[in-house]
C-alpha positions as CSV (number, residue, x, y, z in Angstrom):
1,M,-243.7,-199.2,118.8
2,S,-242.5,-201.1,122.1
3,K,-240.1,-199.6,124.5
4,W,-237.3,-202.1,123.2
5,D,-238.0,-201.2,119.6
6,K,-237.5,-197.6,120.3
7,F,-234.3,-198.1,122.1
8,I,-233.0,-200.3,119.4
9,K,-233.9,-197.9,116.8
10,S,-232.3,-195.0,118.6
11,F,-229.2,-197.1,119.4
12,I,-228.4,-198.7,116.1
13,T,-230.3,-196.8,113.3
14,N,-229.8,-193.6,114.8
15,K,-226.2,-194.2,115.6
16,G,-226.8,-193.9,119.5
17,Y,-224.0,-196.5,120.0
18,E,-221.3,-193.9,118.9
19,I,-222.5,-191.6,121.9
20,V,-222.5,-194.5,124.2
21,L,-218.9,-195.6,123.1
22,S,-217.7,-192.0,123.6
23,G,-219.5,-191.8,127.0
24,L,-217.7,-195.1,128.0
25,G,-214.3,-193.7,126.9
26,A,-214.9,-190.9,129.0
27,T,-216.1,-192.8,131.9
28,M,-212.9,-195.0,131.9
29,S,-210.5,-192.3,131.3
30,I,-211.7,-190.5,134.3
31,A,-211.6,-193.4,136.6
32,F,-208.3,-194.8,135.2
33,F,-206.3,-191.4,135.1
34,G,-208.1,-190.2,138.3
35,F,-206.9,-193.3,139.9
36,L,-203.3,-193.0,138.7
37,I,-203.3,-189.6,140.1
38,G,-204.9,-190.6,143.3
39,L,-202.0,-193.2,143.8
40,V,-199.4,-190.7,143.4
41,I,-201.1,-187.9,145.8
42,G,-202.1,-190.7,148.1
43,L,-198.6,-192.2,148.5
44,I,-196.9,-188.6,148.9
45,I,-199.4,-187.7,151.7
46,A,-199.4,-191.1,153.6
47,T,-195.6,-191.3,153.5
48,V,-195.2,-187.5,154.6
49,R,-197.9,-188.2,157.3
50,E,-195.9,-191.2,158.6
51,A,-192.7,-189.4,158.4
52,G,-194.3,-186.4,160.4
53,T,-194.6,-188.8,163.3
54,Q,-190.6,-189.2,163.4
55,N,-189.4,-186.1,161.7
56,R,-189.9,-182.5,163.0
57,V,-189.2,-181.1,159.5
58,A,-192.0,-183.2,157.9
59,R,-194.5,-182.3,160.8
60,G,-195.9,-179.3,159.0
61,F,-196.4,-181.0,155.9
62,S,-198.0,-183.8,157.6
63,K,-200.6,-181.2,159.0
64,I,-201.2,-179.8,155.5
65,G,-201.7,-183.5,154.4
66,S,-204.4,-184.1,157.2
67,V,-206.2,-180.8,156.0
68,Y,-206.1,-182.0,152.5
69,V,-207.5,-185.5,153.6
70,A,-210.3,-184.0,155.8
71,F,-211.4,-181.5,153.2
72,F,-211.6,-184.1,150.3
73,R,-213.4,-187.0,152.5
74,G,-215.7,-184.2,154.0
75,T,-217.2,-182.7,151.2
76,P,-219.3,-184.4,148.0
77,I,-217.6,-185.2,144.9
78,I,-220.1,-183.0,143.1
79,V,-219.1,-180.0,145.3
80,Q,-215.7,-180.6,144.5
81,L,-216.1,-180.9,140.9
82,L,-218.1,-177.5,140.8
83,L,-215.4,-175.7,142.8
84,V,-212.6,-177.0,140.5
85,Y,-214.6,-175.9,137.2
86,Y,-216.3,-172.7,138.2
87,V,-214.2,-171.4,141.0
88,L,-210.5,-172.7,141.2
89,F,-209.5,-172.7,137.4
90,P,-211.3,-169.4,136.5
91,A,-209.4,-167.9,139.6
92,L,-206.1,-169.1,138.3
93,G,-207.2,-167.6,134.8
94,L,-206.9,-171.2,133.2
95,T,-209.0,-172.5,130.5
96,V,-208.8,-176.4,131.0
97,D,-211.0,-179.0,129.0
98,K,-213.8,-180.3,130.8
99,L,-212.7,-183.8,130.7
100,A,-209.3,-182.9,132.1
101,V,-211.3,-180.9,134.8
102,A,-213.0,-184.2,135.8
103,I,-209.8,-186.2,135.8
104,I,-208.0,-183.8,137.9
105,T,-210.8,-183.4,140.4
106,F,-211.4,-187.2,140.8
107,G,-207.5,-187.5,141.1
108,M,-207.5,-185.2,144.0
109,N,-210.5,-186.7,145.5
110,S,-209.1,-190.3,145.2
111,G,-205.8,-189.1,146.5
112,A,-207.6,-188.4,150.0
113,Y,-209.0,-191.8,150.2
114,V,-205.8,-193.7,148.7
115,S,-203.5,-191.9,151.3
116,E,-205.7,-193.4,154.3
117,I,-205.7,-196.8,152.3
118,M,-201.8,-196.5,152.0
119,R,-201.4,-195.3,155.7
120,G,-203.4,-198.4,157.0
121,G,-201.3,-200.6,154.9
122,I,-198.1,-199.4,156.1
123,L,-199.2,-199.6,159.6
124,S,-200.1,-203.2,159.1
125,V,-196.4,-204.0,158.4
126,D,-194.6,-205.0,161.6
127,K,-192.4,-202.1,162.7
128,G,-189.6,-204.3,163.2
129,Q,-189.4,-204.4,159.2
130,T,-188.9,-200.6,159.2
131,E,-186.3,-200.9,162.0
132,A,-184.5,-203.8,160.3
133,G,-184.2,-201.5,157.3
134,R,-182.8,-198.5,159.2
135,S,-180.5,-200.8,160.9
136,L,-178.9,-201.9,157.7
137,G,-178.2,-198.1,156.8
138,L,-181.2,-197.4,154.6
139,G,-182.9,-194.1,154.8
140,Y,-186.4,-193.5,155.5
141,S,-187.5,-193.3,151.9
142,K,-185.6,-196.4,150.7
143,T,-186.9,-198.2,153.5
144,M,-190.3,-197.4,152.7
145,I,-189.8,-198.1,149.0
146,K,-187.8,-201.2,149.3
147,I,-189.3,-203.0,152.3
148,V,-192.5,-201.6,153.7
149,L,-194.5,-200.6,150.6
150,P,-194.0,-203.9,148.8
151,Q,-195.5,-205.7,151.8
152,A,-198.0,-203.3,152.3
153,F,-199.5,-203.3,148.8
154,K,-200.6,-206.8,149.3
155,N,-202.7,-205.6,152.2
156,M,-203.9,-202.6,150.4
157,L,-204.9,-204.3,147.3
158,P,-208.6,-205.2,148.1
159,T,-209.4,-201.8,149.4
160,L,-207.6,-200.2,146.3
161,G,-209.8,-202.2,144.2
162,N,-213.0,-200.9,145.9
163,E,-211.6,-197.4,145.5
164,I,-211.3,-197.7,141.6
165,I,-214.6,-199.4,141.4
166,A,-216.1,-196.4,143.5
167,L,-214.4,-194.0,141.1
168,V,-216.0,-195.7,138.0
169,K,-219.5,-195.4,139.6
170,D,-219.0,-191.9,140.8
171,T,-218.1,-190.5,137.4
172,S,-221.8,-190.4,136.7
173,V,-221.9,-187.0,138.2
174,V,-219.6,-185.3,135.7
175,S,-222.6,-184.4,133.7
176,F,-222.7,-181.3,136.0
177,I,-219.8,-179.8,134.2
178,A,-221.3,-181.0,130.7
179,V,-219.1,-183.9,130.3
180,T,-220.6,-186.8,128.2
181,D,-220.0,-189.8,130.4
182,L,-221.7,-193.2,130.2
183,T,-224.8,-192.0,132.2
184,N,-225.2,-188.7,130.0
185,A,-224.9,-190.9,126.9
186,F,-227.7,-193.2,127.8
187,Q,-229.8,-190.0,129.1
188,I,-229.2,-188.5,125.5
189,I,-230.8,-191.6,123.9
190,G,-233.7,-191.4,126.4
191,S,-234.2,-187.9,125.4
192,G,-234.2,-188.9,121.8
193,T,-237.3,-191.3,122.3
194,Y,-239.0,-189.9,125.4
195,E,-238.5,-193.4,126.7
196,F,-236.1,-193.7,129.7
197,V,-236.9,-197.2,131.2
198,V,-234.8,-199.2,128.7
199,P,-231.9,-196.9,128.5
200,Y,-231.7,-196.8,132.4
201,L,-232.0,-200.5,132.5
202,M,-229.0,-201.0,129.9
203,L,-227.0,-198.2,131.8
204,A,-227.3,-200.1,135.1
205,A,-226.2,-203.4,133.2
206,T,-223.3,-201.7,131.6
207,Y,-222.1,-200.5,134.9
208,L,-222.8,-203.9,136.4
209,V,-220.5,-205.5,133.8
210,I,-217.7,-203.1,134.2
211,V,-217.8,-203.5,138.0
212,M,-217.8,-207.4,137.6
213,A,-215.0,-207.5,135.1
214,L,-212.8,-205.1,137.5
215,T,-213.7,-207.3,140.5
216,G,-212.4,-210.4,138.4
217,L,-209.1,-208.6,137.7
218,I,-208.5,-207.7,141.1
219,K,-209.3,-211.1,142.4
220,L,-206.8,-212.7,139.7
221,L,-204.0,-210.4,140.9
222,E,-204.7,-211.3,144.4
223,R,-204.4,-214.9,143.6
224,R,-201.2,-214.4,141.7
225,L,-199.8,-212.4,144.9
226,R,-200.8,-215.3,147.0
227,A,-199.2,-217.8,144.7
228,S,-195.9,-215.8,144.6
229,D,-195.8,-215.7,148.4
230,R,-196.4,-219.6,148.6
231,R,-193.3,-219.9,146.2
């Protein structure tokens, strides 16, 4: 029996596709919800750090945000995952589902990177826009929400797209806490046949298709935003 025959038998006859679909769902859930959490955390940290340059009250929170970003950007995602699962939640006396742990960890990690992306986007907007908003009587938060962030988003979109693509690929490490993601699913199929060449080739192809689909969606959104600017 050839390598491909073994894979097809395991994938179809032995219902390996069910494991792959489950793993795909876990991978996309971790990436999607982790990215949403990262957007919220990143927005908060970015706005607070920018406010910290102007407002003394926010300066302390700005420093906390800087420490947060330094930690999550300076340590590997695997270490963060292990710390949250084996140290943080047990210390708090909490029992959390493994998939939820992965989502939370990836969200916190993404928040550090998104905050820097958002800071760059905010700084790319001419300061005159902020001054114009403040001269109209808008507070700092309203100026950011109504004037600065909509313009900054267009500048941030390509980098935010890269971030979600990176999250999808980084989910391959969640097997360290026994979450069955896409990578782990194909490893299980390979273990059943003692043949890993074809499963790993299919794994690579699956990630490639996902990334290409996300890239296409991001480019489509960019084109629509550019078209709205011309109108």
